[in-house]
N, CA, C and O atoms as a MOPAC input file, in Angstrom:
PM7 MOZYME 1SCF
protein

 N      3.15100 1     7.09100 1    -9.59900 1
 C      3.09200 1     5.69400 1    -9.26900 1
 C      1.82000 1     5.37300 1    -8.41200 1
 O      1.39000 1     6.17900 1    -7.58800 1
 N      1.27600 1     4.23000 1    -8.63200 1
 C      0.10000 1     3.88100 1    -7.81800 1
 C      0.44100 1     3.89100 1    -6.33700 1
 O      1.51400 1     3.50300 1    -5.87400 1
 N     -0.58000 1     4.37400 1    -5.64200 1
 C     -0.42900 1     4.30600 1    -4.11100 1
 C     -0.27200 1     2.88700 1    -3.62100 1
 O     -1.04000 1     1.98600 1    -3.95800 1
 N      0.79300 1     2.72100 1    -2.78400 1
 C      1.01600 1     1.37100 1    -2.23300 1
 C      1.83200 1     0.42900 1    -3.16600 1
 O      2.02200 1    -0.74900 1    -2.86000 1
 N      2.26000 1     0.92900 1    -4.20000 1
 C      3.02900 1     0.11400 1    -5.15500 1
 C      4.36600 1    -0.26100 1    -4.55400 1
 O      4.93400 1     0.51200 1    -3.78300 1
 N      4.86400 1    -1.39500 1    -4.88100 1
 C      6.23400 1    -1.76000 1    -4.63600 1
 C      7.08900 1    -1.07200 1    -5.67900 1
 O      6.83800 1    -1.20500 1    -6.87600 1
 N      8.10700 1    -0.33200 1    -5.23100 1
 C      8.99600 1     0.44600 1    -6.16000 1
 C     10.28200 1    -0.29200 1    -6.22600 1
 O     10.93000 1    -0.60000 1    -5.22600 1
 N     10.63800 1    -0.57300 1    -7.50000 1
 C     11.92500 1    -1.12000 1    -7.89300 1
 C     12.68300 1    -0.11600 1    -8.64400 1
 O     12.24100 1     0.26800 1    -9.72700 1
 N     13.78200 1     0.34600 1    -8.17600 1
 C     14.68400 1     1.26700 1    -8.86700 1
 C     15.75400 1     0.55500 1    -9.49500 1
 O     16.41100 1    -0.28100 1    -8.87300 1
 N     15.98800 1     0.86900 1   -10.81300 1
 C     17.02400 1     0.20700 1   -11.60300 1
 C     18.28300 1     1.15200 1   -11.59500 1
 O     18.29200 1     2.26600 1   -12.11800 1
 N     19.32100 1     0.58500 1   -10.95200 1
 C     20.52600 1     1.45000 1   -10.78300 1
 C     21.71000 1     0.57200 1   -10.71400 1
 O     21.64600 1    -0.50100 1   -10.11500 1
 N     22.84400 1     0.99400 1   -11.32700 1
 C     24.05800 1     0.17300 1   -11.28900 1
 C     24.59600 1    -0.22600 1    -9.86200 1
 O     25.35100 1    -1.18300 1    -9.69300 1
 N     24.16800 1     0.54200 1    -8.91300 1
 C     24.58500 1     0.28200 1    -7.48000 1
 C     23.69700 1    -0.61800 1    -6.84100 1
 O     23.85500 1    -0.82000 1    -5.63700 1
 N     22.72300 1    -1.23100 1    -7.50200 1
 C     21.74500 1    -2.12800 1    -6.85900 1
 C     22.16100 1    -3.54700 1    -6.79200 1
 O     23.26900 1    -3.91700 1    -7.18000 1
 N     21.25900 1    -4.34600 1    -6.29400 1
 C     21.49000 1    -5.78300 1    -6.17900 1
 C     21.47900 1    -6.39500 1    -7.53100 1
 O     20.62000 1    -6.06500 1    -8.34800 1
 N     22.40500 1    -7.28000 1    -7.80600 1
 C     22.50800 1    -7.99000 1    -9.09000 1
 C     21.94700 1    -9.41300 1    -8.86900 1
 O     22.68100 1   -10.35000 1    -8.55600 1
 N     20.61700 1    -9.53300 1    -9.04500 1
 C     19.89100 1   -10.77700 1    -8.74700 1
 C     19.93400 1   -11.72700 1   -10.04800 1
 O     19.93900 1   -11.24600 1   -11.18100 1
 N     19.96300 1   -12.99400 1    -9.82100 1
 C     19.76800 1   -13.85700 1   -10.93100 1
 C     18.32800 1   -13.80800 1   -11.41400 1
 O     17.50200 1   -13.23100 1   -10.70700 1
 N     18.00000 1   -14.30800 1   -12.44400 1
 C     16.55000 1   -14.31000 1   -12.95300 1
 C     15.67100 1   -15.13100 1   -12.03300 1
 O     14.51500 1   -14.77200 1   -11.80800 1
 N     16.18000 1   -16.20600 1   -11.50600 1
 C     15.41000 1   -16.97900 1   -10.54800 1
 C     15.12300 1   -16.23000 1    -9.26200 1
 O     14.00900 1   -16.27700 1    -8.74000 1
 N     16.11900 1   -15.54800 1    -8.76200 1
 C     15.91300 1   -14.79600 1    -7.50900 1
 C     15.01500 1   -13.57500 1    -7.74700 1
 O     14.24800 1   -13.18300 1    -6.86800 1
 N     15.11400 1   -12.99400 1    -8.90800 1
 C     14.19800 1   -11.91700 1    -9.22500 1
 C     12.78300 1   -12.41500 1    -9.32400 1
 O     11.85400 1   -11.76100 1    -8.84900 1
 N     12.60200 1   -13.60000 1    -9.95400 1
 C     11.22600 1   -14.18600 1    -9.96200 1
 C     10.74900 1   -14.49300 1    -8.54000 1
 O      9.57500 1   -14.27100 1    -8.24200 1
 N     11.54600 1   -14.95700 1    -7.71800 1
 C     11.17000 1   -15.30200 1    -6.37000 1
 C     10.75700 1   -14.05000 1    -5.58100 1
 O      9.81400 1   -14.06300 1    -4.79000 1
 N     11.51900 1   -12.95800 1    -5.84000 1
 C     11.12200 1   -11.74800 1    -5.20500 1
 C      9.73700 1   -11.24000 1    -5.63700 1
 O      8.92100 1   -10.80800 1    -4.82300 1
 N      9.51700 1   -11.31200 1    -6.94100 1
 C      8.19100 1   -10.95800 1    -7.48600 1
 C      7.11700 1   -11.82800 1    -6.94800 1
 O      6.04800 1   -11.32600 1    -6.60200 1
 N      7.34600 1   -13.14900 1    -6.85400 1
 C      6.42400 1   -14.08000 1    -6.22400 1
 C      6.06000 1   -13.73500 1    -4.88900 1
 O      4.88400 1   -13.79500 1    -4.53300 1
 N      7.06000 1   -13.34600 1    -4.05200 1
 C      6.83300 1   -12.94500 1    -2.65700 1
 C      5.82000 1   -11.75500 1    -2.50000 1
 O      4.90500 1   -11.76000 1    -1.67700 1
 N      6.08100 1   -10.75600 1    -3.36300 1
 C      5.15800 1    -9.61700 1    -3.41600 1
 C      3.81600 1    -9.94600 1    -3.85800 1
 O      2.82200 1    -9.53200 1    -3.26100 1
 N      3.76200 1   -10.70600 1    -4.92400 1
 C      2.45100 1   -11.16400 1    -5.47500 1
 C      1.64500 1   -11.97600 1    -4.41900 1
 O      0.44900 1   -11.75300 1    -4.23300 1
 N      2.31500 1   -12.89100 1    -3.76000 1
 C      1.62900 1   -13.75400 1    -2.83600 1
 C      1.27900 1   -13.04900 1    -1.54900 1
 O      0.43600 1   -13.54800 1    -0.80300 1
 N      1.90400 1   -11.87100 1    -1.23600 1
 C      1.55400 1   -11.10300 1    -0.09700 1
 C      0.46000 1   -10.16800 1    -0.35100 1
 O      0.06800 1    -9.44600 1     0.56500 1
 N     -0.10500 1   -10.11400 1    -1.59600 1
 C     -1.21500 1    -9.27200 1    -1.94700 1
 C     -0.83400 1    -7.93200 1    -2.61200 1
 O     -1.69600 1    -7.07400 1    -2.80100 1
 N      0.42900 1    -7.75300 1    -2.95900 1
 C      0.81100 1    -6.53900 1    -3.65000 1
 C      0.13500 1    -6.43000 1    -4.97500 1
 O      0.25100 1    -7.33600 1    -5.80100 1
 N     -0.58800 1    -5.32200 1    -5.21700 1
 C     -1.30900 1    -5.15500 1    -6.46100 1
 C     -0.47000 1    -4.53600 1    -7.60200 1
 O     -0.64700 1    -4.84300 1    -8.78100 1
 N      0.45500 1    -3.64200 1    -7.18100 1
 C      1.24700 1    -2.90700 1    -8.21200 1
 C      2.75500 1    -2.96300 1    -7.91700 1
 O      3.19200 1    -2.87100 1    -6.77000 1
 N      3.50600 1    -3.11400 1    -8.97000 1
 C      4.89500 1    -2.93300 1    -8.91800 1
 C      5.28600 1    -1.80100 1    -9.91800 1
 O      4.86400 1    -1.81900 1   -11.07400 1
 N      6.09500 1    -0.82600 1    -9.45100 1
 C      6.52600 1     0.26400 1   -10.29800 1
 C      8.06000 1     0.15200 1   -10.48400 1
 O      8.80400 1    -0.03100 1    -9.52000 1
 N      8.48800 1     0.26300 1   -11.70700 1
 C      9.90900 1     0.25600 1   -11.96700 1
 C     10.36100 1     1.64200 1   -12.33600 1
 O      9.71400 1     2.27700 1   -13.16900 1
 N     11.43300 1     2.15100 1   -11.76800 1
 C     11.98900 1     3.40400 1   -11.94500 1
 C     13.34300 1     3.26500 1   -12.67600 1
 O     14.28800 1     2.67700 1   -12.14900 1
 N     13.41100 1     3.81500 1   -13.88900 1
 C     14.69200 1     3.71400 1   -14.67400 1
 C     15.34400 1     5.06800 1   -14.67400 1
 O     14.71800 1     6.06100 1   -15.04700 1
 N     16.65100 1     5.13100 1   -14.24200 1
 C     17.34100 1     6.42300 1   -14.24600 1
 C     17.92800 1     6.73800 1   -15.55100 1
 O     17.89800 1     5.96100 1   -16.50500 1
 N     18.45200 1     7.87700 1   -15.56400 1
 C     19.14700 1     8.31400 1   -16.83300 1
 C     20.61200 1     7.86000 1   -16.80000 1
 O     20.95600 1     6.98000 1   -16.01100 1
 N     21.46100 1     8.42600 1   -17.61700 1
 C     22.86400 1     8.07800 1   -17.77500 1
 C     23.56800 1     8.30600 1   -16.42900 1
 O     24.56100 1     7.63300 1   -16.15400 1
 N     23.10200 1     9.20600 1   -15.60300 1
 C     23.77400 1     9.49600 1   -14.35300 1
 C     23.16900 1     8.69300 1   -13.21500 1
 O     23.49500 1     8.94400 1   -12.05500 1
 N     22.30500 1     7.74200 1   -13.50600 1
 C     21.64200 1     6.93800 1   -12.49600 1
 C     20.49100 1     7.66600 1   -11.80900 1
 O     19.95500 1     8.63300 1   -12.35000 1
 N     20.12200 1     7.21700 1   -10.65300 1
 C     18.98900 1     7.77200 1   -10.00700 1
 C     19.55000 1     8.55700 1    -8.74800 1
 O     20.59500 1     8.21900 1    -8.19200 1
 N     18.80300 1     9.59300 1    -8.35800 1
 C     19.11700 1    10.35900 1    -7.14900 1
 C     19.10300 1     9.41900 1    -5.92000 1
 O     18.37700 1     8.42500 1    -5.88800 1
 N     19.91300 1     9.76100 1    -4.93300 1
 C     20.03500 1     8.98900 1    -3.73400 1
 C     18.69900 1     8.82900 1    -3.03300 1
 O     18.38700 1     7.75600 1    -2.51700 1
 N     17.91800 1     9.88400 1    -3.01300 1
 C     16.66300 1     9.75200 1    -2.30100 1
 C     15.65500 1     8.75700 1    -2.91800 1
 O     14.89400 1     8.11200 1    -2.19700 1
 N     15.66300 1     8.64200 1    -4.27700 1
 C     14.84700 1     7.71100 1    -4.87400 1
 C     15.40800 1     6.29300 1    -4.60800 1
 O     14.63100 1     5.37700 1    -4.33500 1
 N     16.61800 1     6.11500 1    -4.67500 1
 C     17.19500 1     4.73700 1    -4.35700 1
 C     16.85900 1     4.31400 1    -2.90300 1
 O     16.50700 1     3.16500 1    -2.63500 1
 N     16.97900 1     5.24900 1    -2.02200 1
 C     16.67400 1     4.95900 1    -0.61100 1
 C     15.20700 1     4.66800 1    -0.31600 1
 O     14.88600 1     3.89100 1     0.58400 1
 N     14.32600 1     5.29400 1    -1.07700 1
 C     12.84500 1     5.16100 1    -0.88300 1
 C     12.40100 1     3.85400 1    -1.56300 1
 O     11.30000 1     3.39600 1    -1.25800 1
 N     13.17300 1     3.21800 1    -2.46200 1
 C     12.71300 1     2.09600 1    -3.20900 1
 C     12.73100 1     0.84100 1    -2.35700 1
 O     13.54200 1     0.71000 1    -1.44000 1
 N     11.78900 1    -0.12100 1    -2.68100 1
 C     11.66400 1    -1.39000 1    -1.90700 1
 C     12.81200 1    -2.26600 1    -2.37200 1
 O     13.27000 1    -3.10300 1    -1.59500 1
 N     13.30000 1    -2.12300 1    -3.58600 1
 C     14.47200 1    -2.86200 1    -4.20300 1
 C     15.19900 1    -2.03400 1    -5.07600 1
 O     14.57900 1    -1.35200 1    -5.89200 1
 N     16.54900 1    -1.99300 1    -5.01400 1
 C     17.27100 1    -1.37100 1    -6.01000 1
 C     17.99600 1    -2.49100 1    -6.78700 1
 O     18.76500 1    -3.27600 1    -6.23200 1
 N     17.72100 1    -2.51800 1    -8.03600 1
 C     18.13400 1    -3.68300 1    -8.86900 1
 C     19.16200 1    -3.20500 1    -9.97200 1
 O     18.99500 1    -2.17100 1   -10.61800 1
 N     20.14500 1    -3.98100 1   -10.11200 1
 C     21.15400 1    -3.71200 1   -11.13900 1
 C     21.17800 1    -4.72400 1   -12.24300 1
 O     21.07800 1    -5.92300 1   -11.98200 1
 N     21.30300 1    -4.29200 1   -13.43500 1
 C     21.49300 1    -5.24800 1   -14.57000 1
 C     22.87800 1    -5.14100 1   -14.98000 1
 O     23.12500 1    -5.22700 1   -16.18300 1
 N     23.84100 1    -4.96100 1   -14.12400 1
 C     25.26400 1    -4.80700 1   -14.32500 1
 C     25.73000 1    -3.38700 1   -14.09000 1
 O     24.95600 1    -2.43800 1   -13.96200 1
 N     27.03600 1    -3.30800 1   -14.04200 1
 C     27.64300 1    -2.01000 1   -13.74700 1
 C     27.77400 1    -1.08500 1   -14.98500 1
 O     28.15000 1     0.08100 1   -14.87300 1
 N     27.45900 1    -1.63300 1   -16.12400 1
 C     27.54800 1    -0.81500 1   -17.33400 1
 C     26.28600 1     0.08600 1   -17.41300 1
 O     25.25700 1    -0.19300 1   -16.79700 1
 N     26.41800 1     1.18200 1   -18.20300 1
 C     25.29500 1     2.06800 1   -18.43100 1
 C     24.59900 1     1.58400 1   -19.68900 1
 O     25.23300 1     1.40200 1   -20.72900 1
 N     23.26600 1     1.37200 1   -19.59000 1
 C     22.44700 1     0.94100 1   -20.76800 1
 C     21.62700 1     2.16200 1   -21.24900 1
 O     21.15800 1     2.97300 1   -20.45100 1
 N     21.47800 1     2.25600 1   -22.56400 1
 C     20.57400 1     3.32600 1   -23.04800 1
 C     19.17300 1     3.09300 1   -22.48000 1
 O     18.76000 1     1.95000 1   -22.28900 1
 N     18.46000 1     4.15700 1   -22.21700 1
 C     17.13600 1     4.06400 1   -21.56400 1
 C     16.18100 1     3.14500 1   -22.26700 1
 O     15.50800 1     2.34900 1   -21.61200 1
 N     16.09300 1     3.22300 1   -23.59900 1
 C     15.13100 1     2.42600 1   -24.35200 1
 C     15.55500 1     0.95600 1   -24.33100 1
 O     14.71500 1     0.05700 1   -24.28600 1
 N     16.90200 1     0.72000 1   -24.36400 1
 C     17.32800 1    -0.70500 1   -24.31200 1
 C     17.05100 1    -1.26400 1   -22.91800 1
 O     16.67200 1    -2.42800 1   -22.78800 1
 N     17.23300 1    -0.46300 1   -21.88700 1
 C     16.93200 1    -0.89300 1   -20.53800 1
 C     15.52200 1    -1.30300 1   -20.41100 1
 O     15.22200 1    -2.28300 1   -19.72900 1
 N     14.64800 1    -0.60300 1   -21.03200 1
 C     13.22000 1    -0.91500 1   -20.96700 1
 C     12.99000 1    -2.39900 1   -21.57900 1
 O     12.28800 1    -3.24600 1   -21.02600 1
 N     13.65900 1    -2.58600 1   -22.75700 1
 C     13.55200 1    -3.90800 1   -23.40600 1
 C     14.10700 1    -5.03100 1   -22.48500 1
 O     13.50600 1    -6.09900 1   -22.37000 1
 N     15.19400 1    -4.78100 1   -21.87500 1
 C     15.81800 1    -5.75700 1   -21.00100 1
 C     14.93500 1    -5.99300 1   -19.77200 1
 O     14.85000 1    -7.12500 1   -19.29800 1
 N     14.32600 1    -5.03500 1   -19.28600 1
 C     13.40200 1    -5.16300 1   -18.11100 1
 C     12.20600 1    -6.01000 1   -18.52800 1
 O     11.83300 1    -6.95600 1   -17.83500 1
 N     11.62300 1    -5.67000 1   -19.64200 1
 C     10.46100 1    -6.47200 1   -20.14000 1
 C     10.81200 1    -7.89900 1   -20.30300 1
 O     10.02500 1    -8.77300 1   -19.94000 1
 N     11.94900 1    -8.17100 1   -20.82800 1
 C     12.34300 1    -9.60600 1   -21.02500 1
 C     12.51000 1   -10.28800 1   -19.69300 1
 O     12.15400 1   -11.45900 1   -19.56700 1
 N     13.04400 1    -9.60100 1   -18.67700 1
 C     13.27000 1   -10.18800 1   -17.35500 1
 C     11.91700 1   -10.44600 1   -16.61100 1
 O     11.78000 1   -11.41400 1   -15.86200 1
 N     10.97200 1    -9.57800 1   -16.84000 1
 C      9.66000 1    -9.68100 1   -16.25200 1
 C      9.00300 1   -10.92900 1   -16.94000 1
 O      8.42800 1   -11.77100 1   -16.25000 1
 N      9.08700 1   -11.03900 1   -18.23700 1
 C      8.57800 1   -12.18100 1   -18.93500 1
 C      9.24600 1   -13.48000 1   -18.44400 1
 O      8.57200 1   -14.47200 1   -18.16800 1
 N     10.60200 1   -13.44900 1   -18.34200 1
 C     11.34300 1   -14.66300 1   -17.86300 1
 C     10.79500 1   -14.99100 1   -16.49100 1
 O     10.52200 1   -16.15800 1   -16.21100 1
 N     10.62300 1   -13.99300 1   -15.61500 1
 C     10.18300 1   -14.32900 1   -14.27200 1
 C      8.89700 1   -14.97200 1   -14.23200 1
 O      8.69600 1   -15.89000 1   -13.43700 1
 N      7.95100 1   -14.53900 1   -15.07900 1
 C      6.64800 1   -15.08200 1   -15.21000 1
 C      6.75700 1   -16.51600 1   -15.64700 1
 O      6.04300 1   -17.38300 1   -15.14300 1
 N      7.66000 1   -16.77800 1   -16.59700 1
 C      7.86500 1   -18.12500 1   -17.13500 1
 C      8.46800 1   -19.10600 1   -16.04200 1
 O      8.11300 1   -20.27900 1   -15.92500 1
 N      9.40500 1   -18.49200 1   -15.27100 1
 C     10.02000 1   -19.31700 1   -14.23600 1
 C      8.89700 1   -19.72200 1   -13.17000 1
 O      8.84600 1   -20.86100 1   -12.70700 1
 N      8.03600 1   -18.75000 1   -12.82900 1
 C      7.08600 1   -19.00700 1   -11.79800 1
 C      6.00500 1   -19.96400 1   -12.31900 1
 O      5.37800 1   -20.69100 1   -11.54800 1
 N      5.80600 1   -19.94700 1   -13.61600 1
 C      4.81700 1   -20.89700 1   -14.23800 1
 C      5.46300 1   -22.29000 1   -14.48800 1
 O      4.76700 1   -23.22400 1   -14.88700 1
 N      6.79200 1   -22.43000 1   -14.25300 1
 C      7.44500 1   -23.79300 1   -14.50000 1
 C      7.59200 1   -23.96800 1   -15.94200 1
 O      7.70400 1   -25.12300 1   -16.35300 1
 N      7.60900 1   -23.00300 1   -16.77200 1
 C      7.77200 1   -23.16200 1   -18.24700 1
 C      9.28700 1   -23.37800 1   -18.53800 1
 O     10.14800 1   -22.82400 1   -17.85500 1
 N      9.57500 1   -24.19400 1   -19.56500 1
 C     10.99900 1   -24.40100 1   -19.84800 1
 C     11.67400 1   -23.25300 1   -20.55900 1
 O     12.79000 1   -23.43700 1   -21.04600 1
 N     11.07000 1   -22.07000 1   -20.65400 1
 C     11.71100 1   -20.91700 1   -21.36200 1
 C     13.08700 1   -20.59900 1   -20.62200 1
 O     14.09100 1   -20.21000 1   -21.21900 1
 N     13.01100 1   -20.80000 1   -19.32400 1
 C     14.25100 1   -20.45700 1   -18.49600 1
 C     14.72800 1   -21.83300 1   -17.93100 1
 O     13.99000 1   -22.50800 1   -17.21300 1
 N     15.95500 1   -22.21500 1   -18.27000 1
 C     16.49000 1   -23.43600 1   -17.77700 1
 C     17.58600 1   -23.02600 1   -16.80600 1
 O     18.55300 1   -22.39300 1   -17.22800 1
 N     17.47700 1   -23.35900 1   -15.52500 1
 C     18.54600 1   -23.06200 1   -14.61900 1
 C     19.69000 1   -24.13900 1   -14.78700 1
 O     19.47600 1   -25.32100 1   -15.05700 1
 N     20.92000 1   -23.57700 1   -14.59400 1
 C     22.01800 1   -24.50700 1   -14.72200 1
 C     22.26200 1   -25.36400 1   -13.48200 1
 O     23.17200 1   -26.19400 1   -13.47500 1

């Protein structure tokens, strides 16, 4: 991971943020000058406790276990959605 990167650990025990709150979290890091964000995806047994504790954010996409490759696709979509929210694009419509 890049030195100084914000670390986001993906784990079922993490915070279950809405897409809008996830976007706001990313905006906060961006606006504070953070250059890198690193995402850590665990295996079927999740992430070790020490990795979760060292992360700046532990994020959950639900309590179910997702296959690693599918989790990557879900994460990319949420990063794209966050970018669209921050740009005010209608891709994401809040209820």
